[in-house]
C-alpha positions in Angstrom: 0.0 0.0 0.0 1.4 3.4 -1.0 2.2 5.4 2.1 5.3 7.1 0.6 4.3 10.6 1.6 4.0 9.6 5.2 7.3 7.7 5.0 9.1 10.8 3.9 7.9 12.7 7.0 9.5 10.2 9.3 12.8 10.0 7.5 12.3 7.2 5.0 13.3 9.1 1.9 15.6 6.5 0.3 15.1 2.9 -0.9 16.8 -0.4 -1.5 17.0 -4.2 -2.1 14.6 -7.1 -2.3 13.2 -9.0 0.8 12.4 -12.3 -0.7 13.6 -15.0 -3.1 12.4 -14.9 -6.7 9.7 -17.6 -7.4 10.8 -20.1 -4.9 9.8 -20.9 -1.3 11.7 -19.3 1.6 15.3 -20.4 1.9 15.8 -19.2 5.5 15.1 -21.1 8.6 12.0 -20.4 10.6 12.3 -17.8 13.3 9.7 -15.9 15.3 12.0 -13.0 16.5 10.4 -10.5 14.0 6.7 -11.2 14.6 4.1 -12.0 17.2 3.7 -15.8 18.1 1.8 -18.0 15.7 -1.5 -19.5 16.8 -1.6 -22.9 18.5 -4.1 -25.7 17.6 -5.5 -27.9 20.4 -5.8 -30.6 17.9 -4.3 -31.6 14.5 -6.0 -29.4 11.9 -7.9 -31.7 9.5 -8.2 -29.3 6.6 -6.0 -28.4 3.7 -2.5 -27.1 4.2 -0.8 -24.7 1.8 2.5 -24.2 0.1 3.6 -20.7 -0.7 6.1 -19.4 -3.2 7.3 -15.8 -3.7 8.3 -13.8 -6.8 9.9 -10.4 -6.6 9.9 -8.0 -9.6 11.6 -4.6 -9.8 9.4 -1.7 -11.0 10.9 1.6 -12.3 9.0 4.8 -11.7 9.9 8.1 -13.4 8.7 11.5 -12.2 8.3 14.7 -14.2 7.4 18.1 -12.7 6.2 21.2 -14.3 5.8 24.7 -12.7 3.1 27.1 -13.5 0.8 29.8 -12.0 -1.1 27.2 -10.0 2.0 25.6 -8.5 4.0 22.5 -9.3 2.3 19.6 -11.1 3.8 16.2 -11.1 3.3 13.2 -13.3 4.8 9.8 -12.3 4.8 6.9 -14.6 6.0 3.3 -14.1 6.8 0.2 -16.1 4.9 -2.2 -13.9 2.5 -3.5 -16.6 5.3 -4.8 -18.7 6.4 -7.0 -15.7 3.0 -8.8 -15.2 3.9 -11.6 -17.6 6.1 -13.0 -14.8 3.1 -13.5 -12.7 1.4 -16.0 -15.1 4.1 -18.8 -15.0 3.3 -20.2 -11.5 -0.3 -20.8 -12.6 0.9 -23.7 -14.8 2.5 -25.2 -11.7 -0.8 -25.3 -9.7 -0.3 -22.0 -7.8 -2.7 -19.1 -7.6 -1.8 -15.5 -6.8 -3.0 -14.6 -3.3 -1.3 -11.2 -2.8 0.8 -8.6 -4.7 2.4 -5.7 -2.8 5.0 -3.0 -3.0 7.6 -4.0 -0.4 7.5 -1.2 2.2 10.4 1.2 2.5 12.6 -0.6 0.0 13.9 0.6 -3.4 16.6 2.6 -5.1 16.3 6.3 -5.9 17.9 8.5 -8.6 17.5 12.1 -9.6 14.0 11.8 -11.1 13.4 8.0 -10.9 13.3 5.2 -8.4 13.2 1.4 -8.5 11.1 -0.5 -6.0 10.5 -4.3 -5.5 7.0 -5.7 -5.7 6.4 -9.1 -4.2 3.9 -11.6 -5.6 2.8 -14.4 -3.2 1.3 -17.6 -4.6 -0.2 -20.6 -2.9 -1.3 -24.1 -3.7 -2.6 -27.1 -1.6 0.3 -28.9 0.1 1.0 -32.5 -0.7 -1.6 -33.1 -3.4 -1.5 -32.8 -7.2 -3.2 -29.6 -8.3 -4.8 -28.9 -11.7 -6.9 -25.8 -11.7 -8.7 -23.8 -14.3 -8.0 -20.2 -13.3 -6.1 -17.4 -14.9 -4.8 -14.0 -13.8 -6.5 -10.8 -14.9 -5.1 -7.4 -14.1 -7.4 -4.4 -14.6 -5.9 -0.9 -14.8 -7.7 1.6 -12.7 -7.2 4.8 -10.6 -8.3 6.7 -7.5 -9.0 10.4 -7.6 -8.6 12.4 -4.3 -10.0 15.9 -3.9 -9.8 18.4 -1.0 -13.1 19.0 0.8 -11.9 21.4 3.5 -12.4 25.2 3.3 -9.6 27.7 3.1 -9.9 28.6 6.8 -9.7 24.9 7.7 -6.6 24.5 5.5 -4.9 27.5 7.1 -5.4 26.0 10.5 -3.9 22.7 9.4 -7.2 20.9 9.1 -7.5 19.1 5.8 -10.0 16.6 4.5 -9.1 14.6 1.4 -11.9 12.4 -0.1 -11.2 9.5 -2.4 -13.3 8.5 -5.4 -13.2 4.7 -5.8 -15.8 4.5 -8.6 -13.4 3.0 -11.2 -12.3 0.3 -8.9 -15.9 -0.6 -7.8 -17.0 -0.7 -11.4 -14.2 -3.1 -12.3 -15.1 -5.4 -9.3 -18.8 -5.5 -10.3 -18.0 -6.3 -13.9 -15.5 -9.1 -13.2 -17.5 -10.6 -10.3 -20.4 -11.0 -12.7 -18.1 -13.3 -14.7 -17.1 -15.4 -11.8 -13.9 -13.4 -11.0 -12.6 -13.3 -7.5 -10.6 -10.4 -6.1 -7.0 -11.1 -5.2 -5.8 -7.6 -4.3 -5.7 -3.9 -5.2 -2.3 -2.3 -5.4 -0.9 1.1 -6.1 1.3 1.1 -9.2 3.5 4.1 -8.5 1.8 6.1 -11.2 0.4 9.5 -10.1 -0.7 12.8 -11.4 -1.0 15.8 -9.1 -2.9 19.0 -9.9 -0.9 21.5 -7.8 -2.7 24.3 -6.0 -5.8 23.8 -8.1 -6.6 20.8 -5.8 -7.0 23.2 -2.9 -8.2 26.4 -4.5 -10.3 25.3 -7.6 -11.5 21.9 -6.6 -9.0 19.9 -8.7 -8.0 16.3 -7.9 -5.0 14.1 -7.8 -5.0 10.8 -9.6 -3.3 7.7 -8.3 -2.9 4.6 -10.5 -4.2 1.3 -9.0 -4.3 -2.2 -10.5 -7.1 -4.6 -9.5 -6.0 -8.3 -9.6 -8.6 -11.0 -10.2 -8.4 -14.8 -10.5 -10.8 -15.5 -13.4 -12.4 -19.0 -14.0 -11.8 -20.7 -17.3 -14.4 -23.4 -16.6 -18.1 -23.2 -17.4 -20.8 -22.2 -14.8 -18.4 -20.8 -12.2 -19.6 -20.1 -8.7 -20.4 -16.4 -8.4 -19.3 -14.3 -5.4 -20.5 -11.1 -3.9 -18.5 -8.4 -2.1 -19.1 -6.1 0.8 -17.1 -2.9 1.2 -16.4 -1.6 4.7 -14.7 1.8 5.3 -12.6 1.7 8.5 -10.9 5.0 9.6 -7.5 4.4 11.2 -6.1 7.0 13.6 -2.5 7.9 12.9 -0.5 9.9 15.5 2.9 11.3 14.6 5.3 12.6 17.2 7.2 14.9 14.9 9.4 14.5 11.9 11.8 11.6 12.2 10.0 10.3 15.3 7.8 7.3 16.0 4.3 6.9 14.5 1.5 5.2 16.3 -1.7 3.7 14.8 -4.9 3.2 16.7 -7.3 0.6 15.4 -8.9 -2.6 16.7 -8.0 -4.6 13.7 -9.2 -7.9 15.1 -12.6 -6.5 16.0 -13.3 -5.4 12.4 -11.9 -8.7 11.0 -13.9 -10.9 13.4 -17.3 -9.3 13.1 -17.6 -10.2 9.4 -16.0 -13.6 9.7 -18.7 -14.5 12.2 -21.3 -13.6 9.7 -20.0 -16.0 7.1 -17.8 -13.6 5.1 -14.2 -14.1 4.0 -11.7 -11.3 3.9 -10.4 -10.6 0.4 -8.4 -7.4 0.7 -7.6 -4.3 2.8 -6.7 -1.2 0.8 -5.6 2.3 1.7 -7.7 4.5 -0.6 -5.7 7.7 0.0 -8.6 9.4 1.8 -7.6 11.2 5.0 -8.6 13.9 7.5 -6.1 15.8 9.6 -6.9 16.8 13.2 -5.8 20.4 12.7 -3.9 22.9 14.8 -0.8 21.9 12.9 -0.6 18.5 14.7 0.9 15.5 13.0 -2.2 13.3 13.7 -5.1 12.4 11.5 -7.4 9.7 10.2 -6.5 7.6 7.2 -9.3 5.6 5.5 -8.8 1.8 5.0 -11.2 -0.1 2.8 -12.0 -3.7 3.7 -13.4 -6.0 1.0 -15.2 -9.1 2.3 -16.3 -12.0 0.0 -19.1 -14.5 0.1 -20.7 -17.0 -2.3 -23.7 -15.3 -3.8 -25.9 -18.3 -3.1 -25.0 -18.0 0.6 -25.6 -14.2 0.9 -28.3 -14.6 3.5 -26.6 -17.4 5.4 -24.7 -16.1 8.5 -23.0 -19.4 9.3 -19.3 -18.8 9.9 -17.0 -20.5 7.3 -13.6 -19.1 8.4 -11.9 -18.1 11.6 -9.0 -15.6 11.5 -5.8 -14.4 13.2 -3.5 -11.4 12.7 0.3 -11.6 12.8 2.2 -8.4 13.5 5.6 -8.3 11.7 8.4 -5.9 12.5 9.9 -4.8 9.2 13.3 -3.2 9.7 15.2 -1.5 6.9 18.8 -0.5 7.0 19.4 2.9 5.4 22.4 3.2 3.1 23.5 5.8 0.6 20.7 6.0 -2.0 19.5 2.5 -1.0 18.1 0.5 2.0 18.1 -3.2 2.7 15.6 -5.2 4.7 17.0 -7.0 7.7 14.4 -9.7 7.8 12.2 -11.9 5.6 8.5 -12.7 6.3 8.5 -15.6 3.8 9.4 -18.2 6.4 6.5 -17.1 8.6 4.0 -17.2 5.8 5.2 -20.6 4.8 4.9 -21.9 8.3 1.4 -20.6 8.6 0.6 -22.4 5.3 1.8 -25.7 6.7 -0.7 -25.2 9.5 -3.6 -24.6 7.1 -3.8 -20.8 7.2 -4.6 -18.9 4.0 -3.1 -15.5 3.6 -5.9 -13.0 3.2 -3.8 -9.9 2.8 -0.7 -8.1 3.8 -1.3 -4.6 5.1 1.5 -2.0 5.4 0.6 0.3 8.2 1.9 3.8 8.8 3.2 2.7 12.2 6.9 3.3 12.9 7.9 1.3 16.0 11.6 2.3 16.1 14.0 4.8 14.6 17.5 3.8 15.3 21.0 4.7 13.9 20.6 4.1 10.2 17.5 1.9 10.7 13.7 2.3 10.7 11.2 -0.4 11.8 7.7 -0.4 10.5 4.7 -2.6 11.6 3.3 -4.8 8.8 0.1 -6.8 9.5 -0.6 -10.2 8.0 -4.2 -11.3 8.0 -4.7 -15.0 7.9 -7.9 -17.1 7.8 -8.7 -20.8 7.9 -11.7 -22.8 7.1 -13.6 -24.1 10.2 -13.2 -27.8 10.3 -14.9 -30.0 12.9 -13.0 -33.1 14.1 -14.2 -36.3 15.7 -12.6 -37.3 19.0 -13.3 -39.9 21.7 -15.5 -37.4 23.5 -17.5 -36.7 20.3 -17.6 -33.8 17.9 -15.1 -31.1 18.8 -15.5 -27.5 17.7 -12.5 -25.4 16.5 -10.9 -23.0 18.9 -12.9 -19.8 19.6 -12.4 -16.6 17.6 -9.7 -14.5 19.1 -11.3 -11.7 21.1 -8.5 -9.2 20.8 -6.0 -7.9 18.3 -2.6 -9.5 17.6 -1.0 -8.9 20.9 1.0 -12.1 21.2 -1.8 -14.1 22.9 -0.7 -17.3 21.2 2.1 -19.6 22.2 4.6 -21.4 19.9 3.1 -24.2 17.9 5.0 -27.6 18.1 5.7 -29.5 14.8 2.8 -31.9 14.1 3.4 -35.5 13.4 3.0 -36.9 9.9 3.4 -33.5 8.2 4.0 -34.0 4.5 7.5 -33.1 3.3 7.7 -29.8 1.4 9.6 -29.7 -1.8 10.3 -26.6 -3.9 8.0 -25.8 -6.8 9.3 -26.3 -10.3 12.0 -23.9 -11.3 10.9 -20.6 -12.8 12.5 -19.4 -16.1 11.9 -15.8 -17.2 12.7 -16.9 -20.7 10.1 -19.6 -20.8 7.1 -17.8 -19.4 3.7 -17.8 -21.2 2.1 -14.7 -22.5 -0.1 -12.7 -20.1 -3.5 -14.3 -19.6 -5.4 -11.1 -20.4 -4.7 -8.0 -22.4 -3.2 -5.2 -20.4 -4.8 -1.8 -20.3 -2.6 1.0 -21.5 -0.4 2.8 -19.1 -1.6 6.1 -17.6 0.7 9.1 -18.3 
């Protein structure tokens, strides 16, 4: 999620290297030092377990500014669309894309350009042969933000930016009608700003977004419906270069819809925000939650999934015109997959938990969900563990290795020279 403007305020103005391995499972050993403990099962989970693989692509963005009577206008373009062919190859190996994100705080920067890694995360059932009939579709879209605060409010530091998501919602409605399922929504790095006309004349800024879908190739696909929930998140900054705190009961919002039979599909920062005024560094940022349910089950409130949230401390080491990540979340995701947890989404938060000598640590949230499975025991039918009643505060203890776990082998090797053509035509780049 694109929070680059906020990053600059706290000192993260340069970028660096990749955090994961390209198109293969994690190569590091499992360690829990960078995240809250993983959930424990009181019984052997009887449902599917998952294998994850990771693919990192480098995206180049180029900015161009023009000065005029209404201030400086900026246009930022990127080559991200040309890289999407690399995301199709794992589908032939039984994998499906489950998330695609700009790795927070990492990249390289030049005079008017920067290069940032984007990580694609794929999954497939572990230990069984997979043959699916899905393909990836990427729809080009954008969000327009406009200022809805008066001149006096702006002079006192109170601003209110409202996001128009109509293009994204139209794309979701169209593809859901064809059986498509949302994977994620990601900022592409493309942007067009309108200068002072945004504040004075009602102009708007445009931010490029891509909407990712898994599209069925089989006949009579199951149709899904989506519910959109706006959740304001309070962000408190303690001055430039200092810590940033975020206030939100993430688990409460996650839980309430899971218990009504929904499944989390994506959480997205839509660029809408409201400052608290009086020249403070605090304000509310709008997050948009997309929940999914089979259309035939729309009025059925029976829970299908239960969820958990893992907090990850993402530390980057600042160098000269580059930064490097000091950890890797891939082993944690793979470990959760071996326990049957599906990654719903990865959410970059504005929270900065530590500013050290040459390092900055951000908080990244990983939302996992797992199908509720009832198991038979000597005492009769056992229910799954209850829904967590609080956020990810480390209320789980370490999970011991389970007996009889299938051995995990690497997926087939990926060759950039032998990838298939993109599964759907790409929309033209926005300039």
